[in-house]
Backbone as CSV, one residue per row, in Angstrom:
resi,resn,N_x,N_y,N_z,CA_x,CA_y,CA_z,C_x,C_y,C_z
1,MET,86.342,89.091,88.601,87.246,89.480,89.276,87.606,91.098,89.446
2,ASP,87.469,91.792,90.553,87.683,93.418,90.315,89.091,93.613,90.667
3,ILE,89.886,94.039,89.639,91.311,94.429,89.787,91.464,96.052,90.005
4,ASN,91.639,96.351,91.104,91.739,97.947,91.511,93.282,98.122,91.811
5,ALA,93.808,99.311,90.864,95.011,99.775,91.004,95.516,100.524,92.291
6,PHE,94.513,100.972,92.864,94.978,101.332,94.129,95.048,100.469,95.102
7,ASN,94.414,99.404,95.196,94.385,98.364,96.077,95.975,97.764,96.056
8,ALA,96.372,97.517,94.862,97.684,96.949,94.367,98.568,98.040,94.654
9,LEU,98.589,99.231,94.709,99.614,100.238,95.130,99.668,100.360,96.546
10,ARG,98.596,100.139,97.729,98.160,100.336,98.822,98.996,98.948,99.723
11,THR,98.722,98.096,98.598,99.241,96.931,99.262,100.959,96.540,99.064
12,TYR,101.209,97.320,97.732,102.814,97.204,97.694,103.453,98.099,98.926
13,ALA,102.590,99.372,98.964,103.514,100.203,99.920,103.513,99.480,101.600
14,THR,102.262,98.652,101.877,102.337,98.232,103.122,103.614,96.785,103.173
15,ALA,103.688,96.382,102.062,104.451,95.336,102.357,105.961,95.902,102.403
16,GLN,106.287,96.710,101.483,107.146,97.671,101.649,107.957,98.344,103.152
17,ARG,106.650,98.772,103.573,106.904,99.227,105.060,107.257,98.234,105.953
18,GLU,106.579,97.221,105.949,106.709,96.097,106.692,108.106,95.422,106.495
19,LEU,108.580,95.279,105.280,109.997,94.930,105.251,110.806,95.747,105.691
20,ILE,110.817,97.052,105.803,111.838,97.840,106.198,111.808,98.081,107.785
21,ASP,110.555,97.974,108.360,110.381,97.773,109.608,111.060,96.673,110.290
22,GLN,111.084,95.645,109.372,111.777,94.205,109.753,113.181,94.728,109.885
23,LYS,113.918,94.877,108.751,115.380,95.281,108.608,115.659,96.388,110.013
24,THR,114.924,97.584,110.242,115.282,98.541,111.428,115.305,97.806,112.530
25,THR,114.425,96.804,112.884,114.153,96.480,114.272,115.294,95.349,114.757
26,SER,115.980,94.903,113.645,117.334,94.168,113.951,118.427,94.966,114.501
27,VAL,118.574,96.190,114.495,119.659,96.842,114.845,119.402,97.632,116.323
28,ASP,120.172,97.247,117.099,119.692,97.617,118.592,120.950,98.855,118.754
29,PRO,120.401,100.291,119.124,121.622,101.277,119.215,122.533,101.121,120.312
30,ASN,121.937,100.374,121.231,123.110,100.270,122.129,124.353,98.854,122.142
31,THR,123.740,98.026,121.459,124.572,96.957,121.159,125.327,96.927,119.774
32,GLY,124.748,97.689,118.720,125.272,97.742,117.237,124.161,96.444,116.258
33,PRO,124.531,96.170,115.398,123.464,95.427,114.542,123.791,94.021,114.847
34,ASP,123.131,93.235,114.858,123.008,91.807,114.946,124.153,91.250,114.079
35,GLU,124.734,89.957,114.413,125.448,89.317,113.506,125.249,89.046,112.142
36,PHE,125.943,88.990,110.739,125.500,89.006,109.603,125.795,87.805,109.015
37,ASN,124.774,86.764,108.946,124.839,85.846,108.143,124.840,85.755,106.947
38,ALA,125.581,85.657,105.985,125.674,85.725,104.471,125.117,84.447,103.639
39,LEU,125.151,83.428,104.363,124.705,82.386,103.565,123.375,82.309,104.050
40,ALA,122.544,82.604,105.094,121.250,82.614,105.412,120.664,84.016,104.640
41,ALA,121.333,84.843,104.574,120.872,85.857,103.533,120.700,85.613,102.454
42,ALA,121.755,84.840,101.700,121.584,84.591,100.138,120.276,83.494,99.979
43,LYS,120.190,82.693,101.096,119.186,81.844,101.112,117.696,82.486,101.203
44,GLU,117.395,83.534,101.959,116.256,84.117,101.685,116.001,84.843,100.827
45,PHE,116.998,85.351,99.994,116.992,86.136,98.930,116.567,85.467,97.567
46,VAL,117.362,84.051,97.677,116.875,83.068,96.592,115.265,82.733,97.127
47,SER,114.812,82.515,98.125,113.766,82.002,98.542,112.790,83.123,97.821
48,VAL,113.055,84.513,98.264,111.814,85.667,97.990,111.747,85.521,96.609
49,VAL,112.836,85.348,95.635,112.911,85.648,93.866,112.150,84.519,93.639
50,ALA,112.154,82.994,94.248,111.840,81.891,93.688,110.231,81.850,93.865
51,ARG,109.574,82.676,95.018,108.362,82.710,95.324,107.602,83.684,94.435
52,SER,108.370,85.066,94.222,107.784,85.515,93.145,107.673,84.947,91.925
53,GLU,108.571,84.136,91.450,108.664,83.611,89.844,107.190,82.725,90.085
54,SER,107.312,81.898,91.229,106.206,80.796,91.162,104.767,81.764,91.238
55,ALA,104.892,82.570,92.235,103.395,83.171,91.997,102.907,84.133,90.587
56,ALA,103.946,84.472,89.911,103.859,84.813,88.396,103.375,83.821,87.509
57,ALA,103.887,82.558,87.578,103.649,81.575,87.010,102.182,80.876,87.185
58,ALA,102.058,80.879,88.822,100.586,80.825,88.947,99.438,81.695,88.435
59,TYR,99.831,83.006,88.413,99.007,83.974,87.620,98.712,83.822,86.276
60,MET,99.678,83.662,85.699,99.916,83.361,84.268,99.015,82.106,83.646
61,ALA,99.132,80.878,84.590,98.106,79.818,84.509,96.741,80.029,85.031
62,GLY,96.448,80.988,85.665,95.138,81.307,86.035,94.768,80.715,87.422
63,GLU,95.874,80.540,88.235,95.573,80.130,89.699,95.750,80.757,90.376
64,ALA,96.435,81.945,90.402,96.741,82.910,91.469,95.839,84.098,91.105
65,ASP,95.461,85.112,92.291,95.043,86.541,92.130,96.225,87.317,92.125
66,PRO,95.835,88.426,91.551,96.627,89.405,91.255,97.283,90.055,92.423
67,HIS,96.569,90.391,93.677,96.990,90.727,94.961,98.308,90.063,95.474
68,SER,97.957,88.653,95.163,99.027,87.933,95.802,100.425,87.944,94.699
69,VAL,100.442,88.095,93.606,101.300,88.444,92.598,102.000,89.817,92.839
70,VAL,101.289,90.677,93.249,101.773,92.075,93.614,102.648,92.118,94.665
71,GLU,102.182,91.356,96.001,102.980,91.208,96.926,104.073,90.599,96.622
72,ALA,103.938,89.421,95.951,105.286,88.935,95.634,106.478,89.546,94.987
73,ILE,105.912,90.073,93.877,107.042,90.968,92.962,107.621,92.163,93.904
74,ALA,106.643,92.837,94.646,107.134,93.809,95.561,107.973,93.471,96.505
75,SER,108.008,92.119,97.055,109.143,91.877,97.887,110.354,91.264,97.156
76,ALA,110.024,90.786,96.270,111.481,90.511,95.365,112.026,91.669,95.160
77,GLU,111.313,92.918,94.645,112.067,93.941,94.242,112.848,94.554,95.500
78,LEU,112.164,94.424,96.407,113.163,95.234,97.832,113.951,94.115,98.020
79,ALA,114.021,92.909,98.002,115.378,91.926,98.020,116.229,92.125,96.833
80,VAL,115.885,92.484,95.703,116.962,92.687,94.563,117.566,94.412,95.117
81,GLU,116.649,95.174,95.777,117.307,96.579,96.033,118.231,96.413,96.994
82,THR,117.826,95.765,97.992,118.692,95.374,99.052,120.039,94.850,98.498
83,ALA,119.938,93.508,98.032,121.083,92.784,97.611,122.041,93.697,96.845
84,VAL,121.518,94.685,95.760,122.397,95.738,94.988,123.140,96.611,95.875
85,THR,122.279,96.965,97.069,122.787,97.869,97.992,124.041,97.357,98.967
86,LEU,123.871,96.131,99.228,124.931,95.280,100.002,126.207,95.416,99.282
87,ARG,125.801,94.858,97.745,127.015,94.941,96.746,127.598,96.115,96.640
88,ASN,126.839,96.923,96.579,127.520,98.300,96.445,128.297,98.842,97.510
89,ARG,128.110,98.673,98.751,128.615,98.747,99.833,129.834,98.018,99.965
90,VAL,130.167,96.777,99.828,131.195,96.127,99.852,132.235,96.465,98.780
91,VAL,131.833,96.738,97.603,132.747,97.099,96.563,133.425,98.682,97.024
92,GLU,132.412,99.481,97.609,132.933,100.826,98.304,133.945,100.421,99.106
93,ALA,133.557,99.610,100.191,134.700,99.198,101.208,136.347,98.704,100.584
94,TYR,135.797,97.757,99.540,137.050,97.173,98.992,137.873,98.401,98.136
95,GLN,137.257,99.185,97.418,138.132,100.511,96.799,138.438,101.267,98.176
96,GLU,137.911,101.229,99.113,138.613,102.300,100.068,139.697,101.541,100.911
97,LEU,139.804,100.147,100.492,141.132,99.832,101.105,142.283,99.473,100.034
98,LEU,141.829,99.385,98.785,142.873,99.871,97.819,143.389,100.850,97.864
99,ARG,142.762,101.960,98.491,143.259,103.406,98.482,144.123,103.911,99.619
100,MET,144.193,102.901,100.601,144.916,102.915,102.022,146.234,102.784,101.481
101,PRO,147.142,103.645,102.361,148.821,103.900,101.826,149.308,102.614,102.787
């Protein structure tokens, strides 16, 4: 099996662009963002992280190709970054409420 770092980077960039496109298409400038469902978002986050863990375990067992592992880890990384950003915004909003007179 030929492992090419450039293919992995290209795949990572493609996956990241697709996930960003999915997030930006859910917001309509005329009506505002779609209703946020925290439970569904948490379930999706857990499933993305679980998929990356299972892909990594399959690769270590010799049952998966590196390409699928890179894709799974890239999507998990993006999910974690999104979750951290969301948490930071919630904390900022809470702190702003505490500063109100």
